[in-house]
C-alpha positions as CSV (number, residue, x, y, z in Angstrom):
1,M,75.7,66.4,78.0
2,A,72.2,64.3,77.9
3,H,74.0,60.9,77.2
4,R,76.1,61.3,80.1
5,S,72.8,62.1,82.1
6,M,71.2,59.0,80.7
7,V,74.0,56.7,81.7
8,E,74.0,58.5,85.6
9,T,70.3,57.6,85.6
10,A,71.0,54.0,84.6
11,A,73.7,53.6,86.9
12,I,71.5,54.7,89.9
13,L,68.8,53.0,88.7
14,R,70.9,49.7,88.4
15,G,71.8,50.5,92.0
16,V,68.1,50.8,93.0
17,L,67.3,47.5,91.6
18,V,69.9,45.6,93.4
19,V,68.3,47.0,96.8
20,M,65.3,46.3,95.9
21,R,66.1,42.7,94.8
22,L,68.1,42.2,97.9
23,A,64.9,43.7,99.9
24,V,63.1,40.4,98.4
25,F,65.2,38.4,98.9
26,G,65.2,39.7,102.8
27,L,61.7,39.3,103.0
28,T,61.7,36.1,101.5
29,L,64.1,35.0,104.2
30,G,62.1,36.1,106.8
31,I,59.3,34.7,106.1
32,T,61.2,31.3,106.0
33,L,62.8,31.7,109.3
34,I,59.0,32.5,110.8
35,S,57.8,29.6,109.3
36,F,60.6,27.3,110.7
37,Q,59.9,28.6,113.9
38,A,56.3,28.1,113.8
39,Y,57.1,24.4,112.7
40,R,59.6,23.9,115.7
41,K,57.4,25.3,118.3
42,K,54.3,23.2,117.1
43,P,55.5,20.2,114.4
44,S,52.7,19.2,111.9
45,D,53.0,18.3,108.2
46,R,51.3,21.6,107.5
47,L,53.7,23.5,108.3
48,Q,56.3,21.4,107.7
49,Y,55.1,21.9,104.3
50,A,54.5,25.9,104.1
51,F,58.4,26.1,105.7
52,M,59.2,24.1,103.0
53,G,57.7,25.9,100.5
54,F,59.0,29.2,101.5
55,A,62.1,27.6,101.3
56,F,62.1,26.8,97.6
57,I,60.5,30.1,97.2
58,S,63.5,32.1,98.7
59,M,65.8,29.7,96.5
60,G,64.2,30.5,93.7
61,V,64.4,34.6,94.0
62,A,67.9,33.8,94.8
63,V,68.7,32.1,91.5
64,S,66.6,34.4,89.8
65,S,69.1,37.5,90.9
66,V,71.9,35.7,90.3
67,I,70.8,34.9,87.0
68,T,69.8,38.4,86.4
69,Q,72.9,39.8,87.4
70,L,74.7,37.5,85.7
71,G,73.1,39.0,82.3
72,V,72.6,35.6,80.1
73,D,71.0,38.2,77.7
74,G,73.8,38.1,75.3
75,A,73.8,34.0,75.5
76,N,72.5,31.7,72.6
77,E,68.7,30.7,72.9
78,L,69.6,27.2,74.8
79,V,71.4,29.0,77.5
80,R,68.3,31.5,77.8
81,I,66.0,28.8,78.1
82,F,67.9,26.7,80.5
83,F,68.2,29.4,82.4
84,G,64.8,30.2,82.2
85,M,64.0,27.0,83.7
86,A,66.6,26.9,86.5
87,E,64.9,29.9,87.7
88,T,61.3,28.7,87.5
89,I,61.7,25.0,89.2
90,P,62.3,26.6,92.7
91,F,59.5,28.4,92.6
92,I,57.1,25.5,90.9
93,I,57.9,23.3,94.0
94,G,57.7,26.3,96.8
95,F,54.6,27.0,95.1
96,A,53.1,23.6,95.5
97,M,54.4,22.8,98.9
98,L,52.5,25.9,99.8
99,Y,49.2,24.3,98.2
100,L,49.9,21.2,99.6
101,S,50.6,23.0,102.9
102,L,46.6,24.3,102.7
103,Y,45.0,22.1,101.5
104,R,46.1,19.0,103.0
C-alpha cells in the first residue's frame, strides 16, 4: 500500500515539475518579447544585445527542459557530457549578450 502511494506522489510531483518548467519557459519568453518590443520602439545596440541575450536564455531553458524530459541519465558518460554542454551553451551566449548590453 505504501509503495502505491509513493508512486502516485511521484507522478503528481512529476506533473507539478512539468508545470513549473513551462512557467519558467513562459516567463523567459515574456521577457524576450518585452525586450524585443523595447528594441523595436527605440533601436539601440544595448537593447538589441539585451533582446538577443534573453532569446538565448529562453532557448537554454527550452533545451534544458527537453533534455531533462528525454532523460539522458541512462546514457553513457560521453552522451551525458554532450547533452550537458548542449544545454549550457545557450546560457553562456545569453548571459554574455546581457553583459554586453549592460556594460557597453
